[in-house]
N, C-alpha and C positions, 0 to 999 in steps of 0.2 A: 510536583505541582499538578493542579487540576488539568485534565485533558483539554487542550485548546485547539483552535483551528490550525496552528502551525505544527502541532503534533500530528494531526491527521493528514496534513499536506506537507510532507517534508521531501527534500531533494535527496535522491540516492541513485544507485546504479542497479541495473537489472541483473538477473531476471526475477528475483523474488524478494519481497520485503521481509518475510519471515525466515527465508532460507539463505538470503544473501546479505541484505542490509542489517538485520538484527545480529547475525553471527559476526559480521565485520565490526559492528559497533561494540559487541561484547568483547571481542578480541582486542580492540583498541583500548577499551577501558582497562582490561587486564594488563596490557603492556604499559599503560600510563602508571598503573599502581606499582608495577615493578620498579619503575623509575622513582616515584615519590616515596616508596618504602625503603629505598636504599639497597635493594637486593639485586638489582639488575646486573651489576658487574660480577656477581658471584654465580650467575646462571651458566651452567655447563650443558644442560640438556632440557628438553621440553617434551611434554606429552599432551596430546589433545584427544579426548574421547567424545564421540558424537553418538547421541542416542535417538531412538524412535525415528520420527519422520526425517530428521536431519540426516541420519545415517542412511535411511532407505532411499531418499531421492536427492541426496546432497550433490552427487556428481552432476545430475542434470540441472540442478538449480544454482550451480556455482558456489555451493557452500564452502567447500574446502579452499578454493582459491581466495574467496572473500575473507576467510579466517587468516590466511597467510598475509594478506594485505593489512588486515586489522592488527595483527601481531607486529607488523612493521611500523605501526603507528598511524596508519591512514584511517580517516573517517569517511563514511559513505556520502555525507552531504558536501564534502570538500574535494574528494578525489575526482579527477577528470578521466574520461575514457582512455586518453593517450597515456596517462600515468599508469592506469591499470595494465594496459598491454605491455608497457616497458618493464614494470616491476615483475610481472608474472613471467615474462620472457627471461629476465635475469635470474630469477629463482630457479626456473626450469633448466637453464643452461649451466648454472654454477652449483645447483643443489644446495645453495646456502640462503638462509633467511636472515635478514638484519633485524633482530628482535628489538623492538622499540626504536628502530632506526639506527642502532649503534652497535649491538652485540651480534657478531656473526655466529650462526648455528647451522650445522648440517641438518636441514629439515625441509620436507616437502609434502605434497598431497599424500603420497604413498605411506607416509609415516603416521598418518592419523588412524586412530582405532575406531572402527565402526561397529556400533551395537544396535542394529535396526530392530531387533526383537525386544530390546530393553527400553521400557518407557518409564521415565522417572515420575514420581507422584505429582509434581506440580504441573507439568505440561509435556506433551510429546516432543517438543522441540528443545531438547536439553543438550548442553555441552559443558565439558569440564576441562579446564586448563590447569596444568601442573608443571612447575619448574623445579629442577634439582641442581645441586652444586656438583663439584667435581667428585665428591665422595658419594654421590647418589643419594644424598640426604634431601628430603623435600624442603624447599625454601618457601614456596607459596602455592596455594591451590584455591580455585574458585569455580563454582558451577553457576551457569547462567541459563535462563530460558528465554527463547525468542517467541513472544506471545502474539505476534501478528502486527502488521503495519510498521515493522521496524522497532517496535517497543521491546525492551529487554527488562528482565527481572532477575535479581541475584538470589540464589538459594539461601534461605535462612533470613532473608530480609523482606520476605513477602508481607508479613504483618506490619513491619515498620513502614514499608512503602505504602501500604494501604492506609495506615494511620496518617501518614504525611499527606496522602492524597485527600483524605477526608478533611484534614485540618486546612489544607489550601483551599478547598471548596468553600469553607466557611468565610474566607476572605473575599469571595466573589459577591458582587452586589446582588446578582439574581441567579443563584445556583439552581441547577435542575438535574435530576437523574432520570426522570421519566418524561414522556411526551405530555402527560397530563399536567405536570408541574410547569413545563415550558409554555403550554397553552394558557395556563392560569397567569403566568407572568405577563404574557401578551395581553390578556384581558385586563388585568389590574393596571398595567402601565400604559395601555393604549399603544403598544409598540408591535412591530412586525417581528418575525422570528430572527431575521438577520439583525435587527436592532438589538434584540436581547443578547445575541451572541457578541455584538460589538460592545455593548455595555460591559460584559464580563471580560472581554479581551482588553478593554481599557484599564482594567485593574493591574495589568502587568506591563503595558506599553502605551505610547501615545497613539492617538487616532491617526496621525500622520504616518507613524511607523507601521501601523496595522495596514493602512491602505497601500503604502509602498511595498510592504512585504507580500501582500496578496497579489499585487500586480507583478511582482517579481516571480512569484510562483507560477502565474499564468504565462509569463514570458518564457520560463523554462519548459512549460508544456508546449508552447508554440515552437520553441527551438528543437524540441524532441521530434516534432512532426517534420520540420524543415530538414533535419539531418536524415531522418528515415526515408523521406521521399527522394533522396539522392543516392541511397544505397540499394543496389540491385543484387541479384543472385540468390543463393540459398542461405537460409538461417543456419547457424552453427549447431552442432550436436548430433548429426548423423541421421536425422529423420528425412533430410532432403526436402524440407518445406520451403517452397519458393516464396520470396517476397512479392506481394501483390500490389502494395501501396504505390510504388512508382508508376507501374503501368496503368493502374486505375486513375491516378492523378492526371497522367497524360491524356487519357481518354476523356476525362471530365472537362479538362481545359478545352478540348475540341468540341465537345457536345454541349457544354453549358458555359458559354462565354460571359453571360450576364447574371449568373447565379439565379436561375429560374427556380421558383419554389417547388416545382415538380421534381427537382433533383435533390431535395433536402436529404432524403435517406441515403443517397449515394455519397453525399459529402460527409454525413455522419459516420457511415460505414468506413469511409476513407480515413478519417481522423482516428477512429478507434483502432483500425488495423495498423496504421502507421505508428502510433504510440506503442502498441504491443509488439510489433515487429522489432522496434528499436529496443524495447525491454528485453525481448528474447535474445537479442544480440549482446546483452550486457551493457547497453548504452545508458545515458543519463536520463532519468525519468523522475516524475513526481509521484510518490506514493499517494494514492487517492481512493481509498485510504490504504491500499496495498499495491504492490507492483503488479500482481497478477490481474488486478482490476484497474490498472492505471489509465486505460484508454477511455473509460466510460464517461467520467466527468469532463475531460477535455472535449470529447465529441459532443456531449449535450450542451456544454457551454458554447461551443462553436455554433450550434443550432440557435442558441439564444442570441448570439451576436449577429448572425447573418440571416436568419430566417424568421425570427419572432417579429410580430407586427410592429411597424414603425422603426425598426432598427436600420433600415436603409437610409433614413434621414437623420440618424443620431450623430451627435458630435462626439469627438474623441473622449471628452470628459464624461458624457453620458455612457459611452461604451465602457469606460473604466469603472463607472458606478455599477454597471451591470455585473462586471467581473467580481467586484468586491462583495456586492450583495449576494450574488449566486454562491460564492465560496463560503461566506458566513452562514447562510441558511443551510447549505450542504454540511458544513462543519457542525452545526447544532444537531443535526440528525445523526451525524457520525458519533458525536458524544453519547447519544442514547444507546447506540450499539456497543460502544466500549464499556459503558456503565452497566448495561443489563445483559449483554450476551458476549459476543466475540467477533473479531474481524479476521480470525486466523483460520485458514483452510485446513490446517492440520488439527484443529480443535473442533470445528463445526462443519467442515466441508466448504465447497465453493459458495454456498448460500451466504457464508460470512464474508466473503470477498466480493464476488461479482454481485451478489444480492444486496449487500450493504451499500456498495458503490452506486448501483442502480437506484436504490431508495434515496440516497443522498442527492444524486443528480436530479431525480424527479422533484425533490423538495426545492432545490436551487432554481430549477426552471420555473416551477409554479410561483416561486417568490418573485422572480424578476418579470414574470408575465402578469403581475398584479394580483396574485392570489391572496386571500385572507389567510391568517395563521391556520384556521381550520382546514382550508383547502390545501395548504402546503403540507400539513400533517397527513391529510387524506392521500395526496400524491405519493408521499413516502411510503405509506401503508400499502397502497395498491402495488407499487413496484416490488416490495419485498414479498407480499402475499403470493405473487406469481413467480418467485424464485425459491420458495420453500422447498427443501429437500434436495437442492442442487449439490451434486457430488463433486469432489475434487479427485479426478482420476487421470492425470496427465500421462500421455503416452511417452514412454521412455524416461519419465520423471522430468521432462522438459516443459517449460512454460510456453508451449506452442499449440499443441492439439489436445483438447478443444479450446484452449484458453484464448487464443487470438480472436477467432470468430465469435466466441462467447461474449467478448466485450462489445462487439458491434451489435449483436442481438440485444444485449442488455441495455445498450444506449438507446436503441429505438423503443424498447419497452419502457424506459424511463420517460421518454418524450410522450408516449401514449398515456402513461399513468398521469402525467401532469395535465395533459389535455382533458382526460376523463374527470379529474378532480376539479378543474376549472369550469367544467360544464355543470358541476353540481354546486350545492350551497354549503359544502363543508361537512354536512351531517352524513354519517355512514355507520354501518352496523358493526364493523370490526375496527378496533382502535389500533394505532401504531404500536402501542405498548403490548397489546395482546399478540400481535404478529412477531414482535421482537422476542418475547418470551417463548413463543412457539418455535421460532428459529433456534433459540438456545436449546430447548428440549429436544428438538429434532436432531440437532447436532450431537447431543449427548447419546441419543439412541442409535445414531448412525454407526454402522460397522466401521472399524478402523481402516478397512481396506478401501473405503471411499473417502478417506481423509488425508490426502496428500502423501500416500505411501506407495503409490504405483503398484498396488497389489490387487486391484479390482477394477471393474468397469472397462472402459476403453483401454486402459493401461495393460490389461492382460488379454483382451479379445482382439486387439489389433497388433499385428507383428511390427515391432519397432525398427526392424532393419531389413 
């Protein structure tokens, strides 16, 4: 299907959409196919090969444990944090995996084959699942690629998937691949960017379902923050990174009892940090459009709901409208990045994750603050232009340093981009399309050591233990 707002904002678990959510999803698909093909009961052994970035930073990103859960039949959008902890504890204690939820196999993280220096042609995030019978004959084999944002592609089906995508886009009332096409639809139809996205979403679901679904997405974002603010101590993984959100929240409640506008950045920082600390803990988050950048859109949306002019007197229905329009406009810009470039840190660096999220958030904010389509596009362009070249070099392969703070910085950058665009008339020298293409080309030229491999930058210049 054509990429839609619910593809870009999906519910999963941390710490990474490409290294946790995607691999779990691929493993779950493989497990389901074992059942549907009738070979599950014949399976006597299993082999999992991880390639490139998945192998290089998989331990820090929870890739191996996510795959174990997927092979047991769990999906990232449905599994709860308590279930994650219970199943992983059981596998570790017994050394046994319940393949597709029913066939016990002696298998664990240590049994996976890691090939960090082997990059498969399609994408650096490759994984192969193979099962054998008692005579060691191969029963079934499949290779998947986790291409960012939790999206997966199967090897050998890339062309068919692309053709299906193109065919599905023909069914959309107002299809667009570029910002220029999106703006032309706005001009010709007399609609806003969020309106265009809504028209296309209505091709597959009712407007009521769209609204309900987007409000549910935001409720999960809010729940993520609430849970994070109650959890203190150190983040897992060995870096001994201290959770800051609970202390910051307590201080803000004392210093800013009435949500004074002068504290807007402290609140935005808090929301971004809270979401990404929860993500780093393997908690439940919304990919927006990735897990590594999950805090930016909730933080900027919080600004829109609590600090944008007039929101202090808004009704609940008006506030719900802001959430829906914000996410639709942000989603429209997210489509442009998926269509023309990438949102995968392993493919184009952090500019594809934090950069695209900042750009999407800027667009959403400009939209709900009354921006014209041209101003919304300008806001998205400004935010990405000043994230170009951003590398993905997590220390220890963990989605903690610099990832958590980077979300807060990018959220403020998105707000500034929206404000700058709204002070203009929408005309500007550099187009969003030009910036997206530049991001793609920059990612292509970027050394692999700066693309989620933990082989360069902060990952090698800062001692991880």
